[in-house]
C-alpha positions as CSV (number, residue, x, y, z in Angstrom):
1,M,104.3,125.7,209.0
2,A,104.2,128.0,212.2
3,T,105.4,127.0,215.3
4,S,103.0,126.2,218.1
5,I,105.1,128.8,220.5
6,D,104.5,128.1,224.5
7,I,105.7,130.1,227.1
8,R,105.2,129.7,230.5
9,E,106.8,130.9,234.1
10,E,108.5,128.6,237.2
11,A,109.9,130.0,240.0
12,G,110.9,133.5,238.2
13,V,111.6,131.7,235.4
14,R,110.0,132.9,232.3
15,T,110.9,130.0,229.5
16,L,109.9,129.7,226.0
17,H,109.0,125.9,223.9
18,F,107.9,124.9,220.4
19,G,104.7,122.9,221.3
20,S,106.7,120.8,223.7
21,D,108.8,120.2,227.3
22,W,112.0,121.1,225.6
23,I,112.9,124.5,226.8
24,Q,113.9,126.6,223.6
25,G,115.0,129.9,225.9
26,A,114.7,131.3,229.3
27,M,114.8,134.4,230.9
28,R,114.9,134.8,234.6
29,I,112.3,137.6,234.9
30,A,113.9,139.7,237.5
31,R,117.2,139.8,235.7
32,P,116.3,140.1,231.9
33,W,119.5,140.9,230.6
34,N,121.3,137.9,231.9
35,L,121.7,134.5,230.5
36,E,120.4,132.2,232.3
37,L,121.0,129.0,230.9
38,D,123.9,126.9,231.1
39,Y,125.0,126.7,227.5
40,T,124.4,130.3,226.5
41,R,127.0,131.1,229.1
42,E,129.4,128.9,227.6
43,M,128.8,130.0,223.9
44,M,129.8,133.1,225.5
45,T,133.5,132.0,226.2
46,S,134.1,132.5,222.7
47,L,134.4,136.0,223.6
48,L,137.8,135.5,225.3
49,L,139.6,134.2,222.4
50,R,140.4,137.4,221.0
51,E,142.6,139.9,222.1
52,D,141.4,143.2,220.5
53,S,139.4,145.3,223.1
54,R,137.0,146.5,220.5
55,Y,136.1,142.4,219.2
56,P,133.3,141.5,218.5
57,R,132.2,144.6,216.0
58,K,130.0,142.7,214.1
59,V,127.7,139.1,215.2
60,L,125.2,137.2,213.3
61,L,123.2,135.4,215.6
62,I,120.8,132.6,213.6
63,G,117.9,131.2,215.5
64,L,116.7,133.6,218.3
65,G,114.9,131.5,220.6
66,S,114.2,133.9,223.9
67,A,116.9,136.4,222.7
68,S,118.8,135.6,224.9
69,L,122.8,136.1,223.3
70,T,121.0,139.1,221.9
71,K,119.9,141.0,224.8
72,F,123.2,140.4,226.7
73,L,125.4,141.4,223.2
74,Y,123.7,144.5,223.1
75,R,123.6,145.6,226.1
76,N,127.1,144.6,227.1
77,Y,128.8,145.2,223.3
78,P,127.5,148.8,222.9
79,L,129.6,149.1,219.7
80,A,128.4,145.9,218.6
81,K,126.0,145.7,214.8
82,L,123.5,142.5,215.6
83,D,122.3,140.1,212.6
84,V,120.2,138.2,214.2
85,V,118.4,135.6,211.5
86,E,115.0,133.6,212.5
87,I,113.2,131.4,210.2
88,D,109.7,132.0,212.0
89,P,108.3,135.7,212.7
90,G,106.2,134.1,215.5
91,V,109.6,133.6,217.4
92,V,110.8,137.1,216.9
93,A,107.1,138.0,218.2
94,A,107.5,136.3,221.3
95,A,110.6,137.5,221.9
96,R,109.2,141.2,222.3
97,Q,106.4,140.5,223.8
98,F,107.4,138.0,226.5
99,F,111.6,138.6,226.5
100,K,112.2,142.0,226.1
101,L,114.3,142.0,222.9
102,P,115.3,145.6,222.3
103,D,114.2,147.4,219.4
104,D,117.1,149.2,218.0
105,P,117.0,149.3,213.8
106,Q,120.8,151.4,213.9
107,R,122.5,148.3,215.9
108,L,119.9,144.9,215.7
109,H,118.6,143.5,212.6
110,L,116.1,141.3,212.4
111,H,116.0,138.7,209.6
112,I,113.1,136.4,208.4
113,S,114.8,133.6,206.8
114,C,116.9,130.3,207.6
115,G,119.7,130.5,208.4
116,A,121.7,129.0,205.2
117,D,119.2,130.3,202.6
118,F,120.0,134.3,204.6
119,L,124.1,133.1,204.2
120,L,123.7,131.9,200.7
121,N,122.5,135.4,199.9
122,T,124.9,137.1,201.4
123,G,128.0,139.1,201.0
124,K,128.3,140.2,204.8
125,Q,131.3,139.0,207.2
126,W,131.4,138.9,210.8
127,D,133.7,138.7,213.8
128,L,131.2,135.6,215.4
129,I,128.8,133.5,214.7
130,L,126.2,132.2,216.9
131,V,124.4,129.4,216.4
132,D,121.7,128.0,217.8
133,G,118.9,126.7,215.7
134,F,116.5,123.9,216.8
135,D,112.6,122.2,216.0
136,A,110.4,121.2,218.8
137,L,111.8,117.6,218.4
138,G,115.5,119.3,219.0
139,R,116.5,119.3,215.2
140,A,118.7,121.7,213.5
141,G,118.3,120.5,209.9
142,V,120.0,122.6,207.5
143,L,122.0,123.9,210.4
144,D,124.2,120.7,211.0
145,T,125.5,119.9,207.6
146,Q,128.7,120.6,206.3
147,T,128.2,123.0,203.1
148,F,126.4,125.4,206.1
149,Y,130.0,125.1,207.8
150,L,131.4,125.9,205.7
151,M,129.4,128.5,204.6
152,C,130.1,130.1,207.7
153,R,133.6,130.0,208.0
154,A,133.3,131.8,204.2
155,H,131.6,134.4,206.1
156,L,134.1,135.0,209.2
157,S,136.5,137.7,209.1
158,E,140.2,137.2,210.1
159,Q,139.0,138.1,213.4
160,G,136.2,135.5,213.0
161,I,134.9,132.8,215.7
162,M,132.0,130.5,215.6
163,A,130.4,129.0,218.1
164,V,127.8,126.3,217.5
165,N,125.1,125.1,220.2
166,L,125.5,121.0,220.0
167,L,122.9,119.0,221.7
168,G,124.9,116.4,223.5
169,R,122.6,113.4,224.3
170,S,121.4,113.4,220.3
171,R,123.0,110.7,218.1
172,G,124.4,112.5,215.8
173,F,126.3,114.8,218.1
174,K,130.1,113.2,217.0
175,A,129.1,113.5,213.7
176,S,128.1,117.5,213.6
177,V,131.6,117.7,215.4
178,E,133.3,115.7,212.7
179,R,131.6,117.5,210.1
180,I,132.9,121.6,211.9
181,R,136.3,120.2,211.7
182,E,136.1,119.4,208.2
183,A,134.7,122.6,207.1
184,F,137.5,124.0,209.4
185,D,140.4,122.3,208.1
186,G,140.5,120.6,211.7
187,R,140.4,124.2,213.9
188,A,137.5,123.7,215.8
189,L,137.3,122.7,219.4
190,C,134.5,121.1,221.5
191,F,134.1,122.0,224.8
192,P,133.0,119.3,228.0
193,S,129.4,118.8,227.8
194,C,127.7,121.5,230.6
195,D,125.1,119.9,233.0
196,S,121.7,120.6,230.6
197,G,123.6,118.2,228.3
198,N,124.6,121.0,225.8
199,T,127.9,120.5,224.2
200,I,129.2,123.9,221.9
201,A,131.8,123.8,219.5
202,F,133.9,126.5,218.6
203,A,135.7,127.3,215.2
204,A,138.1,129.5,214.2
205,A,139.0,131.2,210.3
206,G,142.0,133.7,209.7
207,D,143.7,134.4,212.4
208,A,145.1,131.6,215.0
209,V,144.0,131.8,218.1
210,E,147.1,130.9,220.8
211,T,146.7,132.0,224.2
212,S,147.0,130.9,227.6
213,L,145.1,128.9,229.9
214,L,145.7,131.8,232.7
215,D,145.6,134.7,230.2
216,L,142.1,133.1,228.8
217,K,141.5,133.3,232.9
218,D,142.3,136.6,233.4
219,A,139.9,137.9,230.7
220,A,137.3,135.7,232.0
221,R,137.7,137.7,235.1
222,E,137.3,141.3,233.6
223,L,134.7,140.0,231.7
224,K,132.5,138.8,234.6
225,E,133.8,142.1,236.7
226,R,132.2,144.4,233.1
227,T,129.0,141.6,232.6
228,G,128.3,139.6,235.9
229,L,129.4,136.6,233.3
230,N,131.2,134.0,235.0
231,L,133.2,132.1,232.2
232,L,135.8,131.1,235.0
233,P,133.8,127.5,236.0
234,T,133.3,126.5,232.3
235,L,137.1,127.1,231.8
236,T,138.0,124.8,235.0
237,R,136.0,122.0,233.6
238,L,138.4,122.6,230.4
239,E,141.4,122.3,232.4
240,Q,140.1,119.6,233.9
241,A,139.3,118.1,230.4
242,Q,143.6,118.3,229.2
243,T,141.8,119.6,226.1
244,C,144.7,122.6,226.7
245,E,148.4,120.6,225.9
246,G,150.8,122.6,228.5
247,G,148.2,125.1,229.7
248,L,147.7,126.6,225.6
249,F,144.4,127.3,224.3
250,T,144.9,126.8,220.3
251,L,142.3,127.1,217.8
């Protein structure tokens, strides 16, 4: 059944809805390449976790929404190849018409499919997998199962990081984190919830992530200078939550 798609505008911000008040994506019309929602900015913390200046070169995004993450990576990581999986072609059409989704088949490949089915039928690997897929009621369905997370792990490169948007007010939130931890043999970390109620979980495959908070802050300053994205508040919340013992971030 096709999704009921609504586009709304208020105070200079255009939002995407699936037939409810639930915001599925947002774009500030004056700054269409910026990340408007807190949780989308927080998902980009994954960009700080590898020291390779070429990271990431291959990215998989599951769930297109208003294309915020896709556009940010497309603009700021010109060497990256992006695969975007979206189950509803209507969402792709809305992203093109109302949210400035680029049309560049050389760098940006769109796949109309369920994210789990797509992974099941591909042999590709990615440096970064971003999972942000929900229906009108905020349900992730098959995208929040241990089988799906195991498939994500299998499709990550040696530098691979997965970031998943989880709804903090969902009853299944803690169970979701546990499924991710089990799929990644404990190599998962849940960030403190951001103001929107969303919580971002990160998981790693391949090479270990081990870096000091000071180095992460340096990387965040460089990212801010290069892209305008400020992740220093996210790192401050991480530090205050005492998630990084001895000031060391490990994953």
